[in-house]
C-alpha positions in Angstrom: -115.5 38.3 -69.2 -116.9 41.8 -70.4 -115.1 43.6 -74.0 -114.4 47.3 -72.7 -116.4 49.0 -74.3 -115.6 53.0 -76.2 -116.8 55.9 -73.9 -119.2 56.8 -77.4 -120.3 52.9 -77.3 -121.6 52.7 -73.5 -123.5 56.1 -74.1 -125.7 54.8 -77.0 -125.7 51.3 -74.9 -127.7 53.7 -72.1 -129.2 55.8 -74.0 -131.0 52.7 -75.6 -131.6 51.8 -72.6 -133.5 54.3 -71.5 -135.4 55.2 -74.7 -136.0 51.3 -74.0 -137.8 50.8 -77.7 -136.0 50.7 -81.2 -134.6 54.4 -81.8 -133.2 56.3 -84.7 -130.9 58.8 -84.3 -133.3 61.6 -84.8 -135.6 60.5 -81.9 -132.2 59.8 -79.9 -130.6 63.1 -80.2 -133.8 64.8 -79.8 -134.4 63.6 -76.4 -130.3 62.9 -75.5 -128.6 64.9 -77.6 -126.8 61.7 -78.4 -125.8 59.8 -81.5 -124.7 56.6 -82.4 -122.1 57.1 -84.8 -120.7 53.4 -86.8 -117.8 53.4 -85.0 -120.2 52.8 -81.7 -122.6 50.8 -83.8 -120.0 48.5 -85.4 -118.9 48.0 -81.3 -122.1 47.2 -80.0 -123.1 45.2 -83.1 -119.7 43.1 -83.2 -120.3 42.2 -79.2 -124.3 41.5 -79.9 -125.6 43.8 -77.5 -127.7 45.7 -80.7 -129.3 44.9 -83.4 -130.0 47.7 -86.2 -131.5 48.1 -89.6 -132.2 51.1 -92.7 -135.1 52.4 -92.6 -136.7 55.3 -95.1 -134.1 57.8 -97.0 -131.8 55.8 -95.1 -132.5 56.2 -90.8 -130.9 54.1 -88.9 -133.2 52.3 -86.6 -131.6 51.3 -83.4 -132.7 48.1 -80.6 -131.0 46.8 -77.9 -130.6 42.5 -77.4 -130.8 40.8 -74.1 -127.5 40.6 -73.9 -127.7 44.0 -74.4 -129.7 44.5 -72.0 -127.9 42.3 -69.1 -124.6 44.3 -70.3 -127.1 47.4 -69.3 -127.5 46.1 -66.2 -123.6 46.3 -65.4 -123.2 49.6 -66.4 -125.5 49.8 -63.0 -122.7 49.1 -61.1 -119.7 50.2 -63.5 -117.7 53.5 -62.9 -117.4 56.0 -65.2 -115.4 56.0 -68.2 -112.1 57.7 -68.1 -111.4 61.2 -68.6 -115.3 62.4 -68.7 -116.4 65.2 -67.2 -118.9 65.8 -64.0 -122.0 64.7 -65.5 -121.2 61.0 -66.3 -120.0 60.8 -62.6 -123.5 62.4 -61.8 -125.2 59.8 -63.6 -122.9 56.4 -62.8 -123.1 57.4 -59.1 -127.5 57.9 -59.9 -127.0 54.2 -61.5 -124.9 52.8 -58.3 -128.1 53.8 -55.8 -130.8 53.1 -58.3 -129.3 50.0 -58.4 -128.8 49.7 -54.8 -132.7 50.2 -54.4 -133.2 47.0 -58.0 -131.3 44.7 -55.4 -133.2 45.6 -51.7 -136.5 45.0 -53.9 -135.6 42.7 -56.2 -136.4 44.3 -59.1 -135.3 43.6 -62.2 -134.6 46.1 -65.1 -137.6 45.9 -66.5 -139.8 47.4 -63.8 -137.6 50.3 -64.1 -137.1 51.1 -67.7 -140.8 50.5 -69.0 -142.0 51.9 -72.1 -143.8 54.4 -71.2 -142.7 57.4 -73.6 -145.6 59.0 -76.4 -143.0 57.2 -78.8 -143.7 54.0 -78.3 -147.2 53.8 -79.0 -148.2 51.3 -81.8 -148.3 52.8 -84.8 -152.4 53.2 -85.2 -152.5 54.7 -81.8 -149.4 57.2 -83.0 -151.6 58.1 -86.4 -154.6 58.9 -84.3 -152.8 61.2 -82.3 -150.7 62.6 -85.5 -153.7 63.7 -87.0 -155.5 64.9 -83.6 -152.8 67.9 -83.5 -152.7 68.2 -87.7 -156.4 68.7 -87.8 -158.4 71.7 -87.0 -161.2 69.3 -86.4 -163.2 66.1 -86.7 -163.5 65.3 -90.0 -161.3 67.8 -91.5 -159.1 65.7 -94.4 -155.5 65.8 -93.8 -152.4 65.5 -96.0 -150.2 62.0 -96.4 -147.5 64.4 -96.7 -148.3 66.6 -93.7 -148.4 63.0 -91.9 -145.6 61.2 -93.1 -143.4 64.3 -91.5 -145.2 63.6 -88.3 -143.9 60.1 -87.8 -140.8 60.5 -89.6 -139.7 57.3 -87.9 -142.0 55.3 -88.8 -141.1 53.5 -91.9 -143.0 53.5 -95.2 -144.2 50.1 -94.9 -145.1 49.8 -91.5 -147.0 53.4 -91.6 -149.3 52.0 -94.9 -150.0 48.5 -93.3 -151.2 50.5 -90.7 -153.1 52.9 -92.2 -154.8 50.3 -95.1 -155.7 48.8 -91.6 -157.1 51.4 -89.9 -159.5 52.1 -93.5 -160.3 48.3 -93.6 -161.5 49.0 -90.4 -163.6 52.1 -91.4 -161.8 53.8 -88.3 -160.2 56.6 -90.5 -161.4 57.4 -94.2 -158.1 57.6 -97.2 -159.3 59.6 -100.0 -158.0 61.0 -103.4 -157.2 64.8 -103.5 -160.3 66.1 -106.2 -157.5 68.4 -107.6 -154.2 65.9 -108.1 -153.6 67.3 -111.5 -152.1 70.4 -108.6 -150.3 67.3 -106.6 -146.8 68.8 -105.9 -144.3 65.8 -106.7 -144.1 65.5 -101.7 -147.8 65.1 -102.7 -147.6 62.3 -105.1 -144.6 60.4 -103.1 -146.6 60.6 -100.3 -149.8 58.4 -101.6 -150.7 54.9 -101.0 -152.6 52.8 -103.5 -156.0 51.4 -102.7 -158.7 49.9 -104.4 -156.5 50.4 -107.7 -156.1 54.7 -106.8 -154.0 56.4 -105.2 -155.5 58.2 -102.2 -153.4 61.5 -100.9 -155.9 62.6 -97.8 -156.9 61.4 -94.6 -159.9 61.9 -92.4 -161.2 60.6 -89.1 -164.6 61.1 -87.5 -165.9 62.1 -90.8 -169.7 61.3 -90.4 
């Protein structure tokens, strides 16, 4: 029998179901105005409904387990938490209609909640997208500090691995800053080591 979840835990479960992929609290606040506090995270972890890890600068990333997705399906036919407002009742009314449609068409949860958010693109795709938003034109040099700021949810190690692989494929070019003596601490911290040298800049499309 399923253990009763607190209202914040149920809210977190629904938010992660909507997001589909791994999500940090900044992601959830931006998209749904939801923050997963420790008490909700602890309960969801105890019930094996989520996994979580700490990323760069202490950011916590959450993701539903298979059991979490199964519990998410249960939410579609559950009553809203006691004492909540109209928004919750409207949401769970929508869930009931969604569940009826899924049952009629023999849909699974994965047929409805799919990975369509721009933030779910591969890290390599997101690097190209972030560069395109920062560069004035193809081939322009962009600092890695600015690029990292544009991808705050991507863990440092994962981003570095993607940057090095793209450079190896010559899909991008990583370059040292020629004015390294004048670099800020922020720019130095954002550098990536390549060929025994710190690289501070990225360019895509340079001929």
